[in-house]
Structures are given as C-alpha cells and as structure tokens.
C-alpha positions in Angstrom: 0.2 -0.2 0.1 2.7 3.0 1.0 4.4 2.2 -2.6 1.3 2.3 -4.5 0.7 5.9 -2.3 4.6 6.9 -3.0 4.2 6.3 -6.7 5.3 9.4 -8.8 3.1 8.5 -11.3 0.0 8.2 -9.4 0.5 11.6 -7.4 1.0 13.2 -10.5 -2.3 12.0 -12.3 -4.0 12.4 -9.5 -3.2 16.1 -8.9 -3.9 16.8 -12.6 -7.5 15.1 -12.3 -8.1 16.7 -9.2 -7.0 20.3 -11.1 -9.0 19.7 -14.1 -12.3 18.4 -12.0 -11.7 22.2 -10.1 -11.4 24.0 -13.1 -14.3 23.0 -14.6 -15.8 23.9 -10.8 -15.1 27.9 -10.9 -15.8 28.2 -14.5 -19.1 27.0 -14.0 -19.3 29.6 -11.0 -21.3 32.8 -12.0 -18.6 36.0 -11.6 -19.4 39.4 -12.0 -16.0 40.4 -12.1 -14.1 41.5 -15.3 -10.8 41.9 -16.7 -7.6 40.4 -14.6 -9.6 40.2 -11.6 -12.0 37.1 -13.2 -9.5 35.5 -14.9 -7.2 35.7 -11.5 -10.4 34.0 -10.0 -11.4 31.2 -12.5 -7.7 30.2 -12.9 -6.9 29.8 -9.1 -7.3 26.1 -8.2 -4.7 26.0 -11.3 -2.3 28.3 -10.0 -2.7 25.3 -6.6 -2.1 22.6 -8.7 1.0 23.7 -10.3 2.5 24.6 -6.7 1.2 21.6 -5.6 3.3 19.8 -8.6 6.4 22.0 -8.2 6.5 21.2 -4.2 6.1 17.8 -5.5 8.5 18.3 -7.4 11.0 19.6 -4.5 10.2 16.9 -2.2 10.8 14.1 -4.4 14.6 15.1 -4.2 14.6 15.7 0.1 11.9 13.0 1.3 12.2 9.5 -0.3 8.9 8.6 2.0 5.9 10.2 2.6 5.7 12.6 -0.7 1.7 11.3 -1.0 1.2 13.7 1.8 1.8 16.3 -0.4 -0.3 15.6 -3.3 -3.3 15.1 -0.6 -2.5 18.8 1.1 -2.4 19.9 -2.5 -5.8 17.9 -3.8 -7.6 19.3 -0.4 -6.3 23.0 -0.6 -8.1 22.4 -4.7 -11.2 21.1 -4.1 -11.1 23.8 -1.0 -10.5 26.8 -3.1 -13.0 25.3 -6.0 -16.3 24.5 -3.6 -15.5 28.0 -1.7 -15.2 30.3 -5.3 -18.3 28.4 -6.6 -20.6 29.1 -3.4 -18.8 32.7 -3.2 -21.7 35.4 -3.7 -20.2 37.9 -6.0 -23.0 40.0 -6.5 
C-alpha cells in the first residue's frame, strides 16, 4: 500500500485530474468580475495545482517517503478553493 501511495505517476495523475475537475467547477461559477480579477479567480485552482506539482517534485529530491502527503494536501486545498469560489456570492 505504501508503494502505491508513494508512486510518482499516481500522485501526478491524481493532481492533474483534480486540477481539471476543480477548474470545471470554478469556470461554471457566476462571476461579476471583468478583466484580470475574473481571470485570477477562475484560474486559482490551476495555480494551486502547479504549485503543488512544483513542491511535489522538490520534495522527491529531499524525502523518499511520505511524498503522497504533499499531493493529498494540494488536492484537498484545490477542492476547498474551488468549492469556496463556487459558493461565493459575487454580486
């Protein structure tokens, strides 16, 4: 089980799939922002996902175990941000 969780291929695929799902959630939200504000709000989960991938790749050099915790934290943070953005009242 530990080798399955610590497999880099599974972690990267999980982060990318979660990023696509959370981007779908945030792009369906009703925005009143125009310009750069709307773009930044819509792409927040993508920025979080890229930041998670960067931290994950750096942690692979430093730590040999428990890298899946970084992936899990990034996935939870992306889902939390997407749900928060979707339920926020922009009017």
